[in-house]
Backbone as a printed PyTorch tensor [residue, N CA C, xyz], in Angstrom:
tensor([[[ 77.0210, 119.8760,  72.6450],
         [ 78.2010, 119.8540,  71.8200],
         [ 78.2690, 118.5130,  71.1010]],

        [[ 78.5750, 118.5630,  69.8370],
         [ 78.7340, 117.3340,  69.0600],
         [ 80.1390, 116.7920,  69.2630]],

        [[ 80.2140, 115.4770,  69.4420],
         [ 81.4840, 114.8110,  69.6690],
         [ 81.5780, 113.6240,  68.7280]],

        [[ 82.7530, 113.4200,  68.1560],
         [ 83.0120, 112.2460,  67.3290],
         [ 83.8420, 111.2920,  68.1760]],

        [[ 83.3620, 110.0450,  68.3200],
         [ 84.0510, 109.0460,  69.1300],
         [ 84.5190, 107.9290,  68.2130]],

        [[ 85.8160, 107.6090,  68.3170],
         [ 86.3990, 106.5570,  67.4900],
         [ 86.8060, 105.3730,  68.3520]],

        [[ 86.6070, 104.1830,  67.8360],
         [ 86.9480, 102.9640,  68.5650],
         [ 88.3890, 102.5460,  68.2680]],

        [[ 89.2610, 103.5080,  68.1420],
         [ 90.6850, 103.2750,  67.8760],
         [ 91.4820, 104.2610,  68.7070]],

        [[ 92.7330, 103.9200,  68.9480],
         [ 93.6310, 104.8580,  69.6100],
         [ 94.1270, 105.8620,  68.5730]],

        [[ 94.1360, 107.1300,  68.9390],
         [ 94.6050, 108.1840,  68.0440],
         [ 95.8390, 108.8360,  68.6310]],

        [[ 96.7550, 109.2220,  67.7660],
         [ 97.8840, 110.0330,  68.2230],
         [ 97.3720, 111.4620,  68.3940]],

        [[ 98.1820, 112.2770,  69.0390],
         [ 97.7870, 113.6690,  69.2370],
         [ 97.5680, 114.4040,  67.9280]],

        [[ 98.4520, 114.1630,  66.9560],
         [ 98.3030, 114.8670,  65.6740],
         [ 97.0820, 114.3650,  64.9100]],

        [[ 96.8130, 113.0690,  64.9790],
         [ 95.6110, 112.5440,  64.3170],
         [ 94.3570, 113.1740,  64.9200]],

        [[ 94.3320, 113.2630,  66.2330],
         [ 93.1720, 113.8370,  66.9120],
         [ 93.0020, 115.3080,  66.5240]],

        [[ 94.0940, 116.0700,  66.5470],
         [ 94.0190, 117.4940,  66.1810],
         [ 93.5740, 117.6710,  64.7340]],

        [[ 94.1290, 116.8580,  63.8160],
         [ 93.7570, 116.9820,  62.4060],
         [ 92.2880, 116.6520,  62.1850]],

        [[ 91.7960, 115.6210,  62.8480],
         [ 90.3760, 115.2750,  62.7130],
         [ 89.4860, 116.3730,  63.2800]],

        [[ 89.8910, 116.9550,  64.4130],
         [ 89.0930, 118.0400,  64.9990],
         [ 89.0270, 119.2420,  64.0580]],

        [[ 90.1490, 119.5750,  63.4190],
         [ 90.1590, 120.6880,  62.4590],
         [ 89.2840, 120.3690,  61.2570]],

        [[ 89.3980, 119.1480,  60.7530],
         [ 88.6620, 118.7370,  59.5650],
         [ 87.1540, 118.6880,  59.8190]],

        [[ 86.7590, 118.1250,  60.9650],
         [ 85.3390, 117.9260,  61.2650],
         [ 84.6980, 119.1020,  62.0050]],

        [[ 85.5240, 119.9450,  62.6150],
         [ 84.9750, 121.0740,  63.3680],
         [ 84.2650, 120.6380,  64.6410]],

        [[ 84.6370, 119.4880,  65.1650],
         [ 84.0240, 118.9480,  66.3760],
         [ 85.1070, 118.3480,  67.2610]],

        [[ 84.7460, 118.1510,  68.5110],
         [ 85.6540, 117.4810,  69.4360],
         [ 85.7480, 116.0060,  69.0520]],

        [[ 86.9600, 115.4640,  69.0560],
         [ 87.1860, 114.0630,  68.6910],
         [ 87.7730, 113.3410,  69.8970]],

        [[ 87.1860, 112.2080,  70.2280],
         [ 87.6710, 111.3800,  71.3320],
         [ 88.0250, 110.0000,  70.8140]],

        [[ 89.1330, 109.4730,  71.3070],
         [ 89.4180, 108.0700,  71.0230],
         [ 88.9300, 107.2480,  72.2160]],

        [[ 89.1490, 105.9590,  72.1600],
         [ 88.6500, 105.0480,  73.2000],
         [ 89.1670, 105.4430,  74.5850]],

        [[ 90.4560, 105.7120,  74.6860],
         [ 91.0400, 106.0550,  75.9820],
         [ 90.4710, 107.3580,  76.5130]],

        [[ 90.3390, 108.3560,  75.6500],
         [ 89.7630, 109.6300,  76.0650],
         [ 88.3440, 109.4780,  76.5840]],

        [[ 87.5500, 108.6540,  75.9100],
         [ 86.1760, 108.4190,  76.3440],
         [ 86.1490, 107.7330,  77.7010]],

        [[ 86.9750, 106.7230,  77.8780],
         [ 87.0160, 106.0020,  79.1540],
         [ 87.4240, 106.9420,  80.2830]],

        [[ 88.4270, 107.7710,  80.0340],
         [ 88.8620, 108.7220,  81.0600],
         [ 87.7600, 109.7260,  81.3940]],

        [[ 87.0180, 110.1820,  80.3790],
         [ 85.9000, 111.1000,  80.6360],
         [ 84.8300, 110.4470,  81.4930]],

        [[ 84.5020, 109.2000,  81.2000],
         [ 83.4820, 108.4860,  81.9840],
         [ 83.9410, 108.3150,  83.4220]],

        [[ 85.1980, 107.8880,  83.6010],
         [ 85.7180, 107.7190,  84.9640],
         [ 85.7390, 109.0470,  85.7050]],

        [[ 86.0840, 110.1330,  85.0330],
         [ 86.1210, 111.4480,  85.6790],
         [ 84.7280, 111.8570,  86.1660]],

        [[ 83.7040, 111.5570,  85.3910],
         [ 82.3420, 111.9090,  85.7790],
         [ 81.8460, 111.0720,  86.9520]],

        [[ 82.3320, 109.8370,  87.0680],
         [ 81.7980, 108.9210,  88.0740],
         [ 82.6500, 108.7810,  89.3260]],

        [[ 83.8480, 109.3140,  89.3320],
         [ 84.7260, 109.1910,  90.5010],
         [ 84.0940, 109.9230,  91.6880]],

        [[ 84.0420, 109.2380,  92.8320],
         [ 83.3950, 109.8320,  93.9910],
         [ 84.3500, 110.0550,  95.1510]],

        [[ 85.2710, 109.1300,  95.3840],
         [ 86.1840, 109.2610,  96.5040],
         [ 87.3530, 110.1680,  96.1270]],

        [[ 88.0240, 110.6860,  97.1330],
         [ 89.1910, 111.5350,  96.8800],
         [ 90.2590, 110.7380,  96.1380]],

        [[ 90.4690, 109.5030,  96.5570],
         [ 91.4710, 108.6760,  95.8920],
         [ 91.0970, 108.4290,  94.4340]],

        [[ 89.8330, 108.1440,  94.1710],
         [ 89.3780, 107.9040,  92.8050],
         [ 89.5500, 109.1250,  91.9220]],

        [[ 89.2060, 110.2980,  92.4600],
         [ 89.3490, 111.5350,  91.6890],
         [ 90.8100, 111.8250,  91.3830]],

        [[ 91.6890, 111.5790,  92.3570],
         [ 93.1160, 111.7980,  92.1340],
         [ 93.6670, 110.8220,  91.1000]],

        [[ 93.2360, 109.5650,  91.1620],
         [ 93.6990, 108.5740,  90.1940],
         [ 93.2790, 108.9510,  88.7790]],

        [[ 92.0450, 109.4080,  88.6300],
         [ 91.5550, 109.7980,  87.3030],
         [ 92.3070, 111.0240,  86.7970]],

        [[ 92.5290, 112.0060,  87.6770],
         [ 93.2490, 113.2030,  87.2560],
         [ 94.6670, 112.8520,  86.8060]],

        [[ 95.3200, 111.9620,  87.5420],
         [ 96.6720, 111.5490,  87.1670],
         [ 96.6640, 110.8370,  85.8160]],

        [[ 95.6920, 109.9720,  85.6020],
         [ 95.5910, 109.2610,  84.3230],
         [ 95.3250, 110.2390,  83.1770]],

        [[ 94.4730, 111.2380,  83.4070],
         [ 94.1880, 112.2210,  82.3680],
         [ 95.4250, 113.0430,  82.0240]],

        [[ 96.1590, 113.4740,  83.0390],
         [ 97.3730, 114.2450,  82.7920],
         [ 98.4110, 113.3980,  82.0550]],

        [[ 98.5380, 112.1380,  82.4600],
         [ 99.4750, 111.2370,  81.8120],
         [ 99.0960, 111.0080,  80.3480]],

        [[ 97.8040, 110.9560,  80.0750],
         [ 97.2950, 110.7580,  78.7110],
         [ 97.5120, 112.0120,  77.8560]],

        [[ 97.3200, 113.1890,  78.4380],
         [ 97.3820, 114.4290,  77.6670],
         [ 98.7910, 114.9760,  77.4750]],

        [[ 99.6910, 114.7340,  78.4010],
         [101.0190, 115.3430,  78.3290],
         [101.7540, 115.0400,  77.0250]],

        [[101.8400, 113.7870,  76.5810],
         [102.5620, 113.5500,  75.3340],
         [101.8610, 114.1420,  74.1110]],

        [[100.5920, 114.4350,  74.2120],
         [ 99.8400, 114.9790,  73.0830],
         [100.0870, 116.4720,  72.8880]],

        [[100.7070, 117.1120,  73.8520],
         [100.9530, 118.5450,  73.7270],
         [102.0060, 118.8380,  72.6660]],

        [[103.0380, 117.9870,  72.5830],
         [104.1180, 118.2520,  71.6290],
         [104.0020, 117.3900,  70.3910]],

        [[103.3650, 116.2670,  70.5000],
         [103.2800, 115.3620,  69.3710],
         [104.0320, 114.0900,  69.6680]],

        [[103.7180, 113.0190,  68.9480],
         [104.3100, 111.7280,  69.2460],
         [105.7910, 111.6630,  68.8940]],

        [[106.5580, 110.9900,  69.7510],
         [107.9530, 110.7250,  69.4530],
         [108.8860, 111.9100,  69.5720]],

        [[108.4050, 113.0230,  70.0820],
         [109.2720, 114.1900,  70.2140],
         [109.4010, 114.5520,  71.6780]],

        [[110.6130, 114.7300,  72.1270],
         [110.8160, 115.2030,  73.4880],
         [110.5960, 116.7060,  73.4990]],

        [[110.3940, 117.2460,  74.6650],
         [110.1490, 118.6850,  74.7480],
         [111.3670, 119.4750,  74.2930]],

        [[112.5670, 119.0170,  74.6560],
         [113.7470, 119.7780,  74.2640],
         [113.9470, 119.7300,  72.7500]],

        [[113.6990, 118.5690,  72.1390],
         [113.8370, 118.4620,  70.6820],
         [112.7780, 119.3160,  69.9880]],

        [[111.5930, 119.3220,  70.5360],
         [110.5210, 120.1180,  69.9520],
         [110.8440, 121.6100,  70.0630]],

        [[111.3680, 122.0040,  71.2220],
         [111.6950, 123.4130,  71.4280],
         [112.8240, 123.8390,  70.4950]],

        [[113.8030, 122.9510,  70.2860],
         [114.9160, 123.2850,  69.4010],
         [114.4510, 123.4160,  67.9590]],

        [[113.4480, 122.6400,  67.5640],
         [112.9450, 122.6870,  66.1900],
         [112.0310, 123.8780,  65.9620]],

        [[111.5590, 124.4920,  67.0240],
         [110.6490, 125.6330,  66.8880],
         [111.4080, 126.8680,  66.4400]],

        [[110.6710, 127.8270,  65.9750],
         [111.2980, 129.0930,  65.5820],
         [111.9060, 129.7470,  66.8090]],

        [[113.0870, 130.3600,  66.6610],
         [113.7250, 130.9870,  67.8150],
         [112.8600, 132.1000,  68.3760]],

        [[112.7070, 132.0540,  69.6920],
         [111.9240, 133.0930,  70.3530],
         [110.4390, 132.9880,  70.0940]],

        [[110.0090, 131.8850,  69.5310],
         [108.5900, 131.7340,  69.2080],
         [107.7370, 131.6490,  70.4600]],

        [[106.6050, 132.2950,  70.4160],
         [105.7140, 132.3050,  71.5600],
         [105.1660, 130.9140,  71.8400]],

        [[104.8820, 130.1300,  70.8010],
         [104.3210, 128.7910,  70.9880],
         [105.2720, 127.9160,  71.7780]],

        [[106.5690, 128.0380,  71.4910],
         [107.5490, 127.2090,  72.1910],
         [107.5010, 127.5000,  73.6810]],

        [[107.4980, 128.7840,  74.0400],
         [107.5320, 129.1450,  75.4500],
         [106.2330, 128.7660,  76.1550]],

        [[105.1030, 129.0270,  75.5380],
         [103.8420, 128.7080,  76.2020],
         [103.6420, 127.2000,  76.3070]],

        [[104.0540, 126.4340,  75.2970],
         [103.9240, 124.9870,  75.3670],
         [104.8410, 124.4070,  76.4320]],

        [[106.0480, 124.9540,  76.5490],
         [106.9500, 124.4880,  77.5960],
         [106.3950, 124.8050,  78.9740]],

        [[105.7620, 125.9630,  79.1170],
         [105.1440, 126.3070,  80.4020],
         [104.0030, 125.3600,  80.7200]],

        [[103.1880, 125.0570,  79.7200],
         [102.0700, 124.1390,  79.9280],
         [102.5850, 122.7610,  80.3150]],

        [[103.6050, 122.2910,  79.6210],
         [104.1680, 120.9740,  79.9340],
         [104.7690, 120.9700,  81.3310]],

        [[105.4880, 122.0210,  81.6810],
         [106.0750, 122.1070,  83.0180],
         [105.0150, 122.1440,  84.0900]],

        [[103.9700, 122.9160,  83.8530],
         [102.8680, 122.9860,  84.8190],
         [102.1700, 121.6380,  84.9380]],

        [[102.0190, 120.9400,  83.8240],
         [101.3880, 119.6220,  83.8510],
         [102.2330, 118.6410,  84.6500]],

        [[103.5390, 118.6920,  84.4450],
         [104.4270, 117.7940,  85.2060],
         [104.3930, 118.1060,  86.6910]],

        [[104.3610, 119.3940,  87.0300],
         [104.2770, 119.7820,  88.4470],
         [102.9660, 119.3080,  89.0530]],

        [[101.8790, 119.4560,  88.3080],
         [100.5800, 119.0130,  88.8080],
         [100.5760, 117.4950,  88.9980]],

        [[101.1900, 116.7680,  88.0560],
         [101.2670, 115.3120,  88.1800],
         [102.0390, 114.9210,  89.4400]],

        [[103.1190, 115.6190,  89.7260],
         [103.9050, 115.3240,  90.9360],
         [103.0730, 115.5880,  92.1880]],

        [[102.3080, 116.6900,  92.1800],
         [101.4640, 117.0030,  93.3410],
         [100.3600, 115.9720,  93.5100]],

        [[ 99.7470, 115.5610,  92.4300],
         [ 98.6830, 114.5570,  92.5020],
         [ 99.2520, 113.2410,  93.0260]],

        [[100.4610, 112.8790,  92.5750],
         [101.0910, 111.6470,  93.0780],
         [101.3340, 111.7330,  94.5860]],

        [[101.8150, 112.9030,  95.0540],
         [102.0380, 113.0730,  96.5040],
         [100.7220, 112.9830,  97.2660]],

        [[ 99.6880, 113.6630,  96.7610],
         [ 98.3800, 113.6190,  97.4260],
         [ 97.8230, 112.2030,  97.4500]],

        [[ 97.9850, 111.4910,  96.3590],
         [ 97.5040, 110.1120,  96.2710],
         [ 98.2270, 109.2240,  97.2810]],

        [[ 99.5170, 109.4040,  97.4020],
         [100.2840, 108.6230,  98.3760],
         [ 99.8460, 108.9530,  99.7990]],

        [[ 99.5510, 110.2260, 100.0550],
         [ 99.0820, 110.6340, 101.3820],
         [ 97.7360, 109.9900, 101.7030]],

        [[ 96.8340, 109.9610, 100.7400],
         [ 95.5350, 109.3190, 100.9450],
         [ 95.7260, 107.8310, 101.2310]],

        [[ 96.6150, 107.1810, 100.4960],
         [ 96.8640, 105.7500, 100.7030],
         [ 97.4830, 105.4720, 102.0630]],

        [[ 98.4220, 106.3330, 102.4890],
         [ 99.0270, 106.1560, 103.8170],
         [ 97.9880, 106.3180, 104.9070]],

        [[ 97.1240, 107.3180, 104.7700],
         [ 96.0720, 107.5520, 105.7690],
         [ 95.1360, 106.3470, 105.8590]],

        [[ 94.7610, 105.8260, 104.7170],
         [ 93.8840, 104.6490, 104.7020],
         [ 94.5810, 103.4590, 105.3580]],

        [[ 95.8730, 103.2980, 105.1050],
         [ 96.6240, 102.1810, 105.6880],
         [ 96.6970, 102.3010, 107.2050]],

        [[ 96.7280, 103.5300, 107.7180],
         [ 96.7480, 103.7170, 109.1680],
         [ 95.4510, 103.2530, 109.8180]],

        [[ 94.3720, 103.3690, 109.0930],
         [ 93.0680, 103.0170, 109.6440],
         [ 92.7310, 101.5380, 109.5130]],

        [[ 93.5800, 100.7980, 108.8500],
         [ 93.3270,  99.3720, 108.6210],
         [ 94.4170,  98.5170, 109.2370]],

        [[ 94.0230,  97.3680, 109.7030],
         [ 94.9880,  96.3730, 110.1610],
         [ 95.4410,  95.5740, 108.9550]],

        [[ 96.5290,  94.8260, 109.1020],
         [ 96.9650,  93.9810, 107.9910],
         [ 95.8920,  92.9910, 107.5410]],

        [[ 95.0110,  92.5780, 108.4380],
         [ 93.9520,  91.6430, 108.0780],
         [ 92.8400,  92.2800, 107.2710]],

        [[ 92.9000,  93.5800, 107.0920],
         [ 91.8910,  94.2560, 106.2810],
         [ 90.7140,  94.7740, 107.0800]],

        [[ 90.7170,  94.5690, 108.3960],
         [ 89.6180,  95.0810, 109.2130],
         [ 89.9560,  96.4690, 109.7100]],

        [[ 88.9200,  97.2570, 109.9580],
         [ 89.1450,  98.5990, 110.4530],
         [ 89.6510,  98.5330, 111.8860]],

        [[ 90.5870,  99.3960, 112.1970],
         [ 91.1280,  99.5000, 113.5390],
         [ 90.2970, 100.5370, 114.2750]],

        [[ 89.6180, 100.1400, 115.3580],
         [ 88.7940, 101.1210, 116.0590],
         [ 89.6650, 102.1760, 116.7460]],

        [[ 89.1940, 103.3830, 116.7600],
         [ 89.8900, 104.4760, 117.4190],
         [ 89.1020, 104.8160, 118.6710]],

        [[ 89.7800, 104.7850, 119.8150],
         [ 89.1140, 104.9950, 121.0980],
         [ 89.8170, 106.1160, 121.8440]],

        [[ 89.0320, 106.9500, 122.5070],
         [ 89.5930, 108.0030, 123.3550],
         [ 88.9890, 107.8570, 124.7400]],

        [[ 89.8310, 107.8590, 125.7700],
         [ 89.3660, 107.7920, 127.1500],
         [ 89.5550, 109.1570, 127.7810]],

        [[ 88.4700, 109.6410, 128.3740],
         [ 88.5190, 110.9560, 128.9950],
         [ 88.0370, 110.8020, 130.4210]],

        [[ 88.7700, 111.3390, 131.3560],
         [ 88.3710, 111.2620, 132.7700],
         [ 88.2190, 112.6530, 133.3540]],

        [[ 87.3010, 112.7360, 134.3420],
         [ 87.0700, 114.0200, 134.9870],
         [ 86.6590, 113.7430, 136.4160]],

        [[ 87.2060, 114.4890, 137.3280],
         [ 86.7900, 114.3530, 138.7290],
         [ 86.9090, 115.6950, 139.3980]],

        [[ 86.0540, 115.8970, 140.4120],
         [ 86.0960, 117.1390, 141.1810],
         [ 86.7620, 116.9040, 142.5230]],

        [[ 87.0540, 115.6370, 142.8200],
         [ 87.6590, 115.3290, 144.1240],
         [ 89.1360, 115.6520, 144.0900]],

        [[ 89.5700, 116.1400, 145.2060],
         [ 91.0000, 116.4190, 145.3520],
         [ 91.7230, 115.1160, 145.6020]],

        [[ 92.9690, 115.0530, 145.2290],
         [ 93.7280, 113.8270, 145.4680],
         [ 94.0540, 113.7150, 146.9480]],

        [[ 94.1910, 112.4730, 147.4600],
         [ 94.4650, 112.2990, 148.8950],
         [ 95.8380, 112.8530, 149.2640]],

        [[ 95.9500, 113.3480, 150.5140],
         [ 97.2170, 113.9540, 150.9480],
         [ 98.3560, 112.9770, 151.0890]]])
């Protein structure tokens, strides 16, 4: 796939207009960086951080710059399918962002449990005993 990469930040409408004009996918600097991080993330925490950053980057681009979802919906044609589907996409994106934030916090809490304040790992030990002798009377 051919991709056009620009060394400038693009608004959502600029990106969409360039994609229509050129017939190719257009990435700005931030989009490229997020794509690279997404390909290279290995840990669960890293993957969650990248996903959250991508969702945060894409959400405002769904409606366009400077427009809130309610203002955009009010400006749309009444009963328009685009308004409803875009609102669903935005709502789903926000829900996913909330879930990713919760998962990320859970990963961080788990990691904190395994570490001491000094930054060293806290060893986990289990003692198991077994005997066949009866206890004394």
